C-alpha positions as CSV (number, residue, x, y, z in Angstrom):
1,M,59.3,128.0,263.8
2,V,60.3,130.1,266.8
3,Y,56.7,130.3,267.9
4,L,56.4,126.5,267.9
5,A,59.6,126.1,269.9
6,V,58.5,128.5,272.6
7,V,55.1,126.8,272.9
8,S,56.7,123.4,273.1
9,V,58.7,124.4,276.2
10,L,55.6,126.1,277.6
11,W,53.4,123.0,277.3
12,A,56.0,120.6,278.7
13,F,55.1,121.8,282.2
14,S,51.4,121.4,281.8
15,F,51.2,117.6,281.8
16,G,52.7,117.2,285.2
17,L,50.8,120.2,286.6
18,I,47.5,118.7,285.6
19,G,48.4,115.3,286.9
20,S,49.6,116.6,290.3
21,A,47.3,119.6,291.0
22,L,44.1,118.8,289.1
23,A,43.8,115.0,289.2
24,D,40.8,115.1,291.5
25,V,39.0,118.0,289.7
26,D,36.4,117.2,287.0
27,S,38.2,117.2,283.7
28,F,35.3,118.5,281.6
29,F,34.9,121.5,284.0
30,V,38.6,122.3,283.7
31,A,38.6,122.0,279.9
32,T,35.7,124.5,279.7
33,L,37.3,127.0,282.1
34,R,40.6,126.8,280.2
35,L,39.0,127.6,276.9
36,L,36.8,130.3,278.4
37,C,39.9,132.0,279.7
38,A,41.5,131.8,276.3
39,T,38.4,133.2,274.6
40,L,38.1,136.2,277.0
41,L,41.9,136.9,276.7
42,F,41.6,137.5,272.9
43,L,38.1,138.7,272.6
44,P,39.2,142.4,272.5
45,Y,41.2,141.7,269.4
46,L,38.3,140.2,267.4
47,R,37.6,142.0,264.1
48,S,34.5,140.3,262.9
49,R,33.9,142.8,260.1
50,K,37.0,141.6,258.3
51,I,35.7,138.0,258.3
52,R,32.9,136.6,256.2
53,R,30.1,135.0,258.1
54,K,30.8,131.7,256.4
55,D,34.4,131.9,257.6
56,C,33.3,132.7,261.2
57,G,31.4,129.4,261.2
58,K,34.4,127.6,259.8
59,L,36.8,129.0,262.4
60,M,34.5,128.1,265.2
61,T,34.1,124.6,263.9
62,Y,37.9,124.3,263.6
63,G,38.2,125.5,267.2
64,A,35.4,123.1,268.4
65,I,37.5,120.2,267.1
66,Q,41.0,121.3,267.7
67,F,40.4,122.7,271.2
68,G,37.0,121.6,272.5
69,L,37.0,117.9,271.5
70,M,40.7,117.6,272.0
71,Y,40.7,119.2,275.5
72,S,37.7,117.2,276.6
73,C,39.4,113.9,275.7
74,Y,42.9,115.0,276.8
75,M,41.8,116.2,280.2
76,H,39.6,113.1,280.8
77,A,42.6,110.8,279.9
78,F,44.2,111.9,283.2
79,Q,41.5,110.0,285.0
80,Y,42.9,106.7,283.5
81,L,46.6,107.4,283.0
82,P,49.5,109.0,284.9
83,S,50.7,112.2,283.3
84,H,53.9,110.8,281.9
85,L,51.9,108.3,279.9
86,V,49.5,111.0,278.7
87,A,52.6,112.9,277.5
88,L,53.9,109.8,275.8
89,F,50.7,108.9,274.0
90,S,50.5,112.4,272.5
91,I,53.6,111.3,270.4
92,L,51.3,110.0,267.7
93,T,49.9,113.5,266.9
94,P,52.7,114.2,264.3
95,L,51.6,111.1,262.4
96,Y,48.0,112.4,262.3
97,V,49.1,115.9,261.2
98,V,50.9,114.5,258.1
99,L,48.2,111.9,257.4
100,I,45.4,114.5,257.6
101,H,47.4,116.9,255.4
102,D,47.7,114.2,252.8
103,L,44.1,113.0,253.0
104,R,42.9,116.6,252.4
105,R,44.9,116.4,249.2
106,R,43.6,112.9,248.3
107,Q,47.0,111.2,248.8
108,F,47.7,108.0,250.8
109,T,50.5,105.5,251.4
110,P,50.6,102.0,253.0
111,R,53.4,103.3,255.2
112,W,50.7,104.6,257.6
113,L,49.6,101.0,258.2
114,L,53.2,100.1,259.4
115,T,53.5,103.2,261.6
116,A,50.1,102.5,263.2
117,C,51.1,98.9,264.0
118,L,54.3,100.1,265.5
119,S,52.5,102.6,267.7
120,V,50.1,100.0,269.0
121,A,53.0,97.6,269.7
122,G,54.6,100.4,271.7
123,A,51.4,100.9,273.7
124,V,51.3,97.1,274.4
125,A,54.9,97.1,275.6
126,I,54.3,100.0,277.9
127,K,51.3,98.6,279.6
128,A,52.4,98.0,283.2
129,K,51.0,95.1,285.3
130,E,49.7,97.6,287.9
131,V,47.6,99.5,285.4
132,P,44.2,97.9,284.8
133,A,43.8,96.9,281.2
134,G,40.5,98.6,280.8
135,D,41.7,101.9,282.2
136,F,44.9,101.8,280.1
137,W,43.1,101.3,276.8
138,I,40.4,103.9,277.6
139,G,43.1,106.4,278.3
140,F,45.1,105.4,275.2
141,G,42.0,105.7,273.1
142,L,41.1,109.1,274.5
143,M,44.6,110.4,273.7
144,Q,44.3,109.2,270.1
145,V,41.0,111.0,269.7
146,A,42.6,114.1,271.2
147,G,45.6,113.8,268.9
148,L,43.4,113.4,265.8
149,S,41.3,116.4,266.8
150,F,44.3,118.6,267.5
151,A,45.9,117.6,264.2
152,Y,42.9,118.3,262.2
153,G,42.3,121.7,263.7
154,Q,45.8,123.0,263.2
155,V,46.0,121.7,259.6
156,A,42.6,123.1,258.7
157,Y,43.5,126.5,260.3
158,R,46.9,126.5,258.5
159,D,45.1,126.0,255.1
160,W,42.5,128.7,256.0
161,K,45.1,131.2,257.0
162,R,47.1,130.7,253.8
163,K,44.0,131.6,251.9
164,N,43.3,134.6,254.0
165,P,46.7,136.3,254.6
166,G,45.2,139.7,255.2
167,V,43.6,138.6,258.4
168,A,45.9,138.7,261.5
169,D,45.9,135.7,263.8
170,Q,44.9,137.6,266.8
171,E,41.8,139.0,265.0
172,V,40.3,135.5,264.7
173,F,41.7,133.5,267.6
174,S,38.8,134.2,269.9
175,L,36.5,132.5,267.4
176,L,38.6,129.4,267.5
177,A,38.7,129.5,271.3
178,A,34.9,130.2,271.6
179,G,34.1,127.2,269.4
180,G,36.3,125.1,271.7
181,A,34.7,126.5,274.8
182,L,31.2,125.8,273.6
183,T,32.1,122.3,272.7
184,A,33.7,121.6,276.1
185,L,30.7,123.2,277.8
186,Q,28.4,120.7,276.2
187,F,30.5,117.8,277.6
188,S,30.6,119.6,281.0
189,L,26.8,120.0,281.2
190,Y,26.3,116.3,280.6
191,F,29.2,114.7,282.4
192,T,30.6,117.0,285.0
193,E,30.7,115.6,288.6
194,W,29.8,118.8,290.5
195,G,31.3,117.4,293.6
196,E,34.7,117.4,292.0
197,L,35.2,121.1,291.5
198,P,38.4,123.0,292.5
199,A,38.6,123.2,296.3
200,N,41.7,125.3,297.0
201,E,43.9,128.1,295.8
202,V,46.4,125.8,294.2
203,Q,43.8,124.2,292.0
204,W,42.3,127.5,290.9
205,G,45.8,128.9,290.3
206,A,46.6,125.9,288.1
207,I,43.4,126.4,286.1
208,L,44.2,130.1,285.6
209,Y,47.7,129.3,284.5
210,L,46.5,126.7,282.1
211,G,43.7,128.9,280.7
212,V,45.7,132.1,280.2
213,V,49.2,130.9,279.5
214,A,49.0,127.3,278.2
215,S,45.7,127.6,276.4
216,G,45.5,131.3,275.6
217,F,49.0,132.4,274.6
218,G,50.1,128.8,273.9
219,F,47.4,128.0,271.3
220,F,47.6,131.4,269.7
221,L,51.3,131.2,269.2
222,W,51.0,127.5,268.0
223,N,48.4,128.3,265.3
224,K,50.4,131.4,264.3
225,G,53.5,129.3,263.9
226,A,51.6,126.5,262.1
227,A,50.5,128.9,259.4
228,R,54.1,129.7,258.7
229,T,55.7,126.3,258.5
230,S,55.7,123.2,256.3
231,P,53.6,120.2,257.2
232,G,56.7,118.2,258.1
233,T,58.0,120.9,260.4
234,L,54.6,121.3,262.0
235,A,54.4,117.6,262.6
236,A,57.8,117.4,264.1
237,F,57.2,120.2,266.6
238,N,54.0,118.4,267.7
239,N,56.4,116.0,269.5
240,A,58.9,118.5,270.8
241,A,57.2,118.8,274.1
242,V,56.9,115.1,274.8
243,P,60.4,114.3,276.1
244,L,60.4,117.4,278.3
245,A,56.8,116.6,279.5
246,M,57.8,113.1,280.5
247,A,60.8,114.3,282.3
248,F,58.8,116.9,284.2
249,S,56.2,114.4,285.2
250,L,58.6,111.7,286.3
251,F,61.3,113.8,288.0
252,V,59.8,117.2,288.9
253,F,56.3,116.0,289.9
254,G,57.6,112.8,291.5
255,E,55.9,110.1,289.4
256,I,59.3,108.3,289.3
257,D,58.6,107.2,292.9
258,D,55.5,105.3,291.8
259,I,56.9,103.4,288.9
260,S,58.9,100.1,289.1
261,K,62.1,99.2,287.3
262,E,60.2,96.7,285.1
263,S,57.7,99.5,284.2
264,L,60.6,101.8,283.3
265,V,62.0,99.1,281.0
266,R,58.6,98.7,279.4
267,L,58.4,102.5,279.1
268,G,61.7,102.5,277.3
269,V,60.9,99.7,274.9
270,G,57.4,101.1,274.1
271,S,58.8,104.6,273.6
272,S,61.4,103.2,271.2
273,L,58.7,101.5,269.1
274,I,56.5,104.6,269.0
275,L,59.6,106.7,268.1
276,M,60.2,104.3,265.2
277,A,56.7,105.0,264.0
278,L,57.4,108.7,264.4
279,I,60.6,108.5,262.4
280,L,58.9,106.6,259.5
281,S,56.1,109.3,259.4
282,M,58.7,112.1,259.5
283,K,60.6,110.6,256.5
284,K,57.4,110.5,254.6
285,S,56.6,114.0,255.7
286,S,60.0,115.5,254.6
287,S,59.9,113.9,251.2
288,A,56.3,114.8,250.6
289,S,57.0,118.5,251.6
290,V,59.9,118.7,249.2
291,T,58.0,117.1,246.4
292,R,55.0,119.3,246.7
293,G,57.0,122.5,247.5
294,D,54.6,123.1,250.4
295,H,56.4,125.7,252.5
């Protein structure tokens, strides 16, 4: 649990940093570099002889989804949304964590329909007049794909790690990161606008920080913590960074200056509706975890 708490604080700073320093840099290029940095950081610790070839493929696939697909969608969402809304729309990831965990065990409850409706209602309430409808929903959709991808990857890795307790997290993390980097690279090769590359030291510094600290150490500690907690705890910590991230974006990176009072009210109402969806999902998560004894 300590690992998840540390990473939550670490990631809270990233939303505003991306929105302020990297808004004009191609998102797919940034995603690729971030994951490449993370791969190189942990490559010296790789112990491929301890891992079956089949498991190497599994781990790279998990990384391709959790990191590669997630980052490509997440980074691209900043082209359509201010960073505080990107932070807010990641609030649905806990719902996806518990839902995927239950689906992998062939369980389902109608409660998810209600929570999904509440989350969409929250998004409708937040939509400010000055944000074009098309851009808003594209950004919202990208964040949901990112959330689903991140949720699937961490749940899948958690299950794999519990079946392979003799393998240390640092001995396989570079496989996860490499799978993500290769996936992000495919998006970059097709979609990168090569005229929108980093142009100054601040942008390169931001990418280095995001790659080594937020992606490298952050994802490593996150998956390490995920393997040691219950699904309910894991789901709850997926949201721990959101309030901090919104505060950083609005008050540290100055987005509060560009938002009207009406939009702040919409933000509050929409956040409350999405929070209600989260609470419903957490109640289900807690009871399910106790019932199954999954700790």
